[in-house]
Structures are given as C-alpha cells and as structure tokens.
N, C-alpha and C positions, 0 to 999 in steps of 0.2 A: 731805148731803155725799158719800155714797157714789155717788150718781148724777152728781155733779159730777166726781169722780175717774173714774168710769166713762167719761165723755166723753173723758178724756185717755188712757185705755187701750183705747178702742174697744169699750166694753161698753154694751149697751142698758140702759135703766133697770131697776132692781130686781135687779141681779146683783152689785152692788158695795156693800160696807158698810165704814164706818170703825169700827174696833173694836180694842181690845187692842193688843198689841205684835206685831211681825212674827213673833216666835218662838211666841207663843200661837196666832196665826192659822195658822202653818205646822203646828203640832201638831194643831190641829183639822182642817185639810184633809187631812193625812196619815191621820188616823183615819177620816175620811169616805171617802177613797179606798180604804182597805183594806176598809171595810164594803161599798162599792159593787162590789167585786171579790172576793166570797167564793171561797175555795179558792185564792186567790193571796196570797202573803205577802211578796214582795220589793219593797222600795223601791230603785230603781236610780238612782244619781246619779254625779257625777264626783268623783274624788279631790280635785280643785282647787276644788270648790264652796265657797261661803262657809262657814267652819268652823261657825258657829252652826246653819246648816241641817243639816249632818251630825250635830251634837250632838243636835238635836231628833229626828231620825230614829233615832239610836242610843238616845235616852232612851225613845222610844215602843216600840222593840224590847225594851228592858229591862223595861218595864212589862208588855207583852203576852206576852213570851216568844218565842223563836225560831220556835216552831211557828205563830205568828200574824203575826210581823213581823220581817223581817231586812233589814239594809241591805247592798247590794252596790254597790261603786264601781268605776268604770273610769276610765282617764285621759281627760281632756278632749279630747286629740288624737284619741281613738277615737270621739268622738261626732259622727256625721253621720247624715243620713237613711238612707244606705245601710247603715252599720254597725248602726244601731238595729234594722233589720229582722232582724238576727241576734241582737243582744244581748237584745232583749225576747222572752223565752221565756214559756211558759205559767204560770210562777210569778211573773212581774212584775205587780204590781197597779198600780203608779204609777212613773212616771219623774219625778224631781224635779230640775229644772234651773234655773240662773240664766241669764237671757237674755243678760246682759252680764257677762263675767268681770271681777271687781273688780280683779284684778292686771294684766291685759293689755289690757282693753277689747275683747277678742274677742267678737263678737256671734253668737249661735246663730240659725238660721233657724226662728223660732217656727212658722210655718205648715207648712213641710215636715216638721219633726220631729213636730209634733202629728199630722199626717196618718199618718205611718208608725207611730208608737206606737199610735194608736187602731186602725189596721188589724190590729195584733197583739193587740188586746183589752185593752190597758192604758190607763190614764189618764195625763195629763200635768199636773204641778203646776209652774207657772212662778213663779220669784222675780223680781219686777220692780224690786227695790230700786235697781238701777243703770240702769234704762231708763225707768221711769215719770217723765215730766216732762223727760227729757233728749231724747227723740225720740218721734215718734208710735208708738204700739203699737196693734195691731188684734186684740184677743182674739177678738171675735165672728167677724170675717172669717176668722180662722185656724182657727175651730172649737175653740178652747181649752176645756179642761174646768174648770181652776181656776188661781188665781194669788194671790199675796200681794205686798205692797209696803209700803214705809215712807213716812211723810209727812214725815220730817225731812231728807231729802237733797234731791233735785231738785224736790220739791213745796214746798219752802221752809218747812216747819213748824218747823224747829229742834229742839233737844234736847227729848225727852219727847213729841214729837208722836205721835199714834196712827198705827197702821198701817191698811192696807185689805186686804180679802179679796174675791175674786171667785169666784163659782161659777156656771157656765153654767146658764141656766134649765132646760135639759133634765134636770138632776140634782136640782132643788129638791124634787120629790116623794119621791124615794128617799133623799135625804140626811137624816141625823139629826144635830142639833147634839150633839157629843160632850161639851161642857162646858156644862151647864145652869146657869142662875143669873140674877142680876139683869139682866144685859145680853144674855142670849142663849138663853133656853129655847125660843124659837120661831124 
C-alpha cells in the first residue's frame, strides 16, 4: 500500500508506508528529524499550520524539554524561499510545513522551499493531508526529506483510514524508529 501511495506523491518504492494516524506519524518523523540533526533543537513552522501539527510539536517539546526541542512559529505570509534563507538558523533542525493551507488553499512551493531549507542544514517535514490525491506531488523530484499524509481525505479512505509516512531513502540508514512495537520496530 505504501508503494501505491508513493506513486501518487512522487516517491520511489520503499520510501512510503501506510501506518498509524497522521499525528503519530508526525510525532515519529519530528523525533527522527531532531535525532538526524544533533545540536539543533528548533522545529520551525507557521502560526497558521494545521493546529494538530503544532500540538504534536509542542507535545514532543514538552516530553523532551526545551533544551532538546522547541517550536518556533512565524506567520505563513513570511514563508517563502527567500525568507527561509534567513529564518532557518543554526538551531533549526526541521521545518514543518503543510503544502496546502487548509483555510485558504494557498500552496507552498515544495521544491524551492526544500532546496533552501536543506542548504541551511535543516530538514523539511511536509504535511500532505491537503495535497496528496488532490494534485500531483513530486517528493523525490523535489529532494524532500520526509512527509506525512492522511488516507481519509483526498485518497478516499473515509473516517478511520490510516495515514502514510514518507522518508527519503538517503535517511533510512541513519534514522531510528522512535516508537518500537508490533508494527514498527524495524
């Protein structure tokens, strides 16, 4: 199933899995991102991001403590490739963005933003809940690091459908599953 969804979001086989809820998957990827960027502790996002995404980042910060994880938000209007070149400082581990704003339908430039954030040494975590299945997404072509999405909106799964998680193959060896258990120790 993950590879089938992978085709919809422009991901090569073996990078997309169907598992858990979008919130659990987001928690896992934020934890992975922080571990992949030791010495950096900031999760940068927008104030207008989907509230649950912000709650998950705040919860992880509460669990790990401010010295290991803190959420910093900026207005969505300030998010552009040009502004991110300044906003992403040496403390930003991951930039967590929703590709399509659920209130306005505004669409962020996945490829340009990914390129700028990575040039500053941080990772990008994309929430595709409002884009996967609505229009073509090209994660691999954009050089994306990680993404989450839900199966219950534009993928037609309905209430209770599981979510999906994407992690670029280049991160597979270094990433460790932060929640081990029946469905995810490897």
